[in-house]
C-alpha positions, 0 to 999 in steps of 0.5 A: 276501696275501703270507705270513709274514715270513722270520726273518733279515733281509737288510740294506745296510752301510756297509762293502763294496766299492762300483764301478759296471759299465755293464750293458745291460738287456733286458725285455718291456713288452707283447709289445713289448722294451725295453732300456736302459744303465745303471751298477750298483753292485756292493756287497759288502755289500749282502746282496741284490740290489735295484732301487730301486722308483720306476725299477722304476714309471717303466720299467714292469718286471713284478714279483711279489709274494713267498709270504714278506716279506723284511725288508730293513734299512738300516745302523742296523737300520731296515726300508727304506721300500717293500721286502721285499714283492716281487720284479722277474723276468724280466729280462736282464741282459747284463755284459762278463766281465773274463777272456774280453772277452765280454759274457754275458748273464744273468738277474735276479731282484732284490728293491723297495726305495726307494733314494736318487737315484742308482743304480737298481740294487744287485749285492749278495752274493747276485749276486756268489757266484752269478756272478762267479770273482773283483773285479778291483780294478784300475782299472778295475774289472771282473767275471769272471764265472762259466765255463759248466760243460763236460763233455766226454765220452771214449767208447772205441770199441776193445772194440766195434771187437774185438767188430766183427772177430769177429763177423758181420752179420745182412741183417735184424731183423724185430720185429712181432706174431705175430697168428695164434695166442694165448697160453692167456692171450689175449695176443698172442705177440711174435717176433723173425723173422731173416732171413739168409743161408745161410751164416750158419747156424751163427751163427743156430743159436748164437743163444740162444732 
């Protein structure tokens, strides 16, 4: 049983930029991978990304019940048919990135409503803002997808190198448990045994106890 209704409704508005993009969809059905190419409608006036209910049923896509109902309204504020109760997840969508010229595969999570025949998938404003840096509105219309976060780590080893130049090397460090004697508390003593050459005796004498 679905819980309470979300306080704020999401609306499919008439105004807004709308254009089609070719996408490749992939999903699993009974452990078998299914793939399909469709034209998805990019719609800045739609506040939610949605699948057509009939298309989801025909393609046998898996869906899950929403924890809370979502009000999905048309431009005249009427509730869209068969909407706001389930979501489609575990769908991968491959779409072309206009900036790099390469295809990028993205996870797709959508609402499900009854749509008019013609376009089974609407990529709404929520998806656009999450996945796109820019919409190219010159022919042909296309998408500039967000770049992956790149983290470049720079490590300065110069100071470490200076320390090594002024240090000597220890031939072996052995860490173990001294089982022959116990403390008064009954706990086993943990010791560090350092075996060094005779010429490193001065270094060992300087080590903290």
